[in-house]
N, C-alpha and C positions, 0 to 999 in steps of 0.2 A: 328526908323532911317528914314531920310526925303528923300520923294519921291521927282522927281525930273522929266522933261520931255527931251526926246532925240530922235532929228528927225535924221530918217536916210533913203537911199533912197534904194527901193529893185527894178529890173528890169525896172528903168524910171517912179518910183512912189515914192512921197515921204509920210512917215510913221512917226508921233510922239509915241514915247514909252514912256508910264510912268513909273518909275522902281524904285526902293531904288538903282540899282546898278552902278557903274561907267560907266562916257560916253564910255571908251573905253571897257569896255565889251560887251554893247550893242550895240557898232559898229564890231565889232569883230563878234557878235550873227548873226548878218544882211549882214554880209561879207560872212559867212558860208551857209544861206539859200539863198544867190545869187548865190554861186558855185554850190548848190544841183542843184538850177533847170536850169542853165546853163550845167549842169550835163546832168540832164534829156533830155534837148533840143539838147544834141548829140548826141543823144541815135540813131540816123538815121532815124527814125519816123516825120511825119510829124505832129509837135503837136504844139499847141499855149501856149500863156503864164499860161493860166491858171492852162492845162492839165500838163503841167511840173511842176507848182506851190505844184499842188495834188500830184504829184509824187513823190516831195520832200518834204511834208507834210508824206507821206506814210512812206516815208526812214528814217525821224526824230523819228516818231512813233514807227518803226519796231526798231532803236536803241536803246530809250527809253526803248521801255519794256524788250528787252534785257538787257539794263545795269541797271533795276529795277531787273530782275531777277537775274542777274550775284549779283548785291549788295545782292540782299536776302540771296542768297548763301554765300557771303563772310560774311552775318551778323550772319547766320546759323553757319557756320564752325568758324567765333570767339564766339558762343557761347555754343560750343562745345569746343571751345580751353579754354576757360574761367573756364566750369565747369572741365573738365581735368585737369588745371593750381589748381584749388582748390582739385581736389581730389589728384593729384601728392602732393600739400602742407599737406593736410590734412596725405596723406603716409610720407613724410619728417619727419612731426612732431612727428609722430606713431616712425620712424626710431630712432631719435634721443633721442626719452624717451627711446626705449630698448635699442641703444647704450651708453648711459647715463649708465641704469643700468649694463648693460654688462662692460662699465669700472669699477663701484664701485665694482661689483662682483668679476673684474679681481684684483681689490686691495686689494681686502680685503680678495681672495686668496693667492693670492704675500703674503700679511703678515702671512697667516696663514704659506704659504710654509717656508717664514721665519721663524716662530716660531718652525715650525716641523723639520726644519734644524737644528737650535740651540739646539734644543732637541735631537736631534741624536748625533750632539757632544759632547755634556753632559752624552749622554750615552756610546760613543765609549769609550770617556777616561776614564769612571767609569767601564768598560768593562776591557779596560786597566790597570788598577787598580787591580779589580779584579785575571785579570790573573795571575799579578805580586804575587799578595798575594796566590794565590793558587799553583802558582809555586814555593812561598816561602815556604807555609806551606806543597806541596807536597814535596819538600826537607827535610823538616824538618822530618816528618812522614818518611818519606825513611833514614835517619841519623838515625832514633830513633830504626825502625826495624830493619836494619842492623845493630847498636850496641846492640842491643836486642839478634839477630841471634849472634853476637860474644860472645857476654854474654855465650850464652848458650851452643856452642862448647866449649869456654872456659873451663866451667864447666864442659862440659861431659869430657875433657881433664884430667882436673884435680881429678877427679871421687868423682865429687860431691854425697855427701850420704844425701836424706833428712832428716830431724831431727825433733823426735819428743820432745814435751815437756809435761812433767809427773810431777804430781803434789806430793809435800812431803805428803801429809795427805791424799792421796790416790784415790783420785776424779781425774778425767780427766782434762788434761788442756780447758779451754770454748773455743779454736782454734780446738782440737780435737772433742767435742763435737757439734760444729757447723758444721763438717765435715761430722760426721755421719748422723748426722740428714739431712745431704741435701743427704748422699747416702740411706735414708733409712732403717738405722740399731739406734739400741737405745743401 
């Protein structure tokens, strides 16, 4: 940047300031110095211009130190916020990863549930079919049993007489031999 000379007047004295700042900025600063000196002069004590300038310089230094302290606090706070932001960004990334994993797991479980529901529907249809077949078989068995009971009652009513077969050659019939053998007789 180009340095320039700016002429200012403070309490009746002329000064030349060499600066890279523009003229309006330098004149504004000089105006603040003049105002500060006049303010010190209005304190009610009889102070000469030099004493007022020293008090103004003390005020400016005090303000500068306070501003530096405040600036350091703000920088420290900004650093803390930056660190917290980095930590939050890291946590956010971890949560995004966990969320993606949870979504994937949820999708997998949803597909698994759908497959199990389909298996359940198939099993329910098979169960219904088996119930119908069982009822049909039960009905057939009951019908056979009822027929056998009716046939036996009919035989009893008609005076059923068991029949034996005999051989013409003096031997027992094979069916009779099997019955004797079963009963333990020879």
